[in-house]
C-alpha positions as CSV (number, residue, x, y, z in Angstrom):
1,M,48.9,159.6,246.1
2,K,47.4,156.0,244.7
3,D,44.5,155.6,246.6
4,L,43.3,159.0,246.0
5,E,44.4,158.0,241.9
6,S,42.6,154.9,242.2
7,R,39.5,156.1,243.8
8,L,38.9,158.6,241.0
9,R,39.8,157.0,238.2
10,V,37.2,154.3,239.4
11,E,34.8,158.3,239.1
12,L,35.8,159.0,236.5
13,A,35.0,156.0,234.6
14,T,31.9,155.4,235.6
15,L,30.7,159.5,234.4
16,L,32.7,157.6,231.3
17,G,30.8,154.8,231.2
18,I,33.9,152.4,230.2
19,D,35.6,150.5,232.9
20,S,38.3,151.9,235.1
21,T,40.5,149.3,234.0
22,Q,40.5,151.2,230.3
23,L,41.2,154.2,231.9
24,S,45.0,155.3,232.3
25,P,46.1,158.1,234.4
26,T,48.0,160.1,231.6
27,A,45.8,160.0,229.3
28,K,44.2,164.1,228.9
29,F,40.6,164.4,230.5
30,D,39.4,165.6,226.9
31,E,41.0,162.9,224.7
32,L,39.2,160.3,227.4
33,G,35.7,162.9,225.7
34,V,35.4,164.6,229.6
35,D,33.4,167.9,228.9
36,S,31.6,170.3,230.2
37,L,28.6,168.7,231.9
38,I,31.2,164.9,232.7
39,G,34.1,167.8,234.1
40,L,31.6,169.7,236.3
41,R,30.1,166.2,238.1
42,F,33.8,164.8,238.4
43,A,35.1,168.1,240.4
44,R,32.0,167.5,242.2
45,K,33.0,164.0,242.7
46,V,36.6,165.0,243.6
47,H,34.0,167.4,246.3
48,D,33.2,164.2,248.1
49,L,35.8,162.7,248.7
50,T,38.1,165.1,249.2
51,D,36.8,167.6,251.1
52,I,38.6,170.0,248.9
53,E,36.8,172.4,245.9
54,I,37.6,173.3,242.8
55,D,35.7,174.7,239.8
56,I,35.8,172.9,236.7
57,E,38.2,174.8,234.9
58,S,41.4,173.2,237.8
59,V,39.3,169.8,236.2
60,F,41.1,171.2,232.6
61,D,43.4,173.3,233.8
62,Y,45.6,169.9,235.8
63,P,44.4,167.7,232.5
64,T,45.3,164.6,233.2
65,L,44.5,162.3,235.9
66,T,48.0,162.2,237.1
67,Q,48.1,165.7,237.2
68,L,45.0,166.7,238.5
69,V,45.9,164.0,241.7
70,T,49.6,165.4,242.4
71,F,47.8,169.3,242.7
72,L,45.4,167.4,245.6
73,E,47.6,166.3,247.0
74,A,49.5,169.1,247.4
75,Q,46.6,170.9,249.1
76,L,45.8,168.5,251.1
77,N,49.3,168.7,252.7
78,G,48.9,172.9,252.6
79,Q,51.9,173.4,249.8
80,D,50.1,175.8,247.8
81,S,50.3,174.4,244.0
82,T,48.0,176.9,242.2
83,T,49.9,177.3,238.8
84,P,47.7,174.6,237.4
85,V,50.3,173.1,234.8
86,S,48.7,174.1,231.6
87,E,50.0,177.2,232.8
88,R,54.1,175.9,233.5
89,A,54.1,174.6,230.2
90,R,53.9,178.3,228.7
């Protein structure tokens, strides 16, 4: 999981124009400045790295890098984790 998180962290930091060491994996995407355009580009990077097709909504349904990586790892391992974090908190 740390390897995937590290790679996605670098990709997201690049899209945001910051150093990856400045990006906390628990910071919320919207607080980092991820808007719809960056979210779309990041979703494409996720697909490139994992071969998992996610839409922009998934980027915001799993609002931190840690939560998104947990979702992606479950998908890669064939587990069903389709309930977004945002809905679990309700």
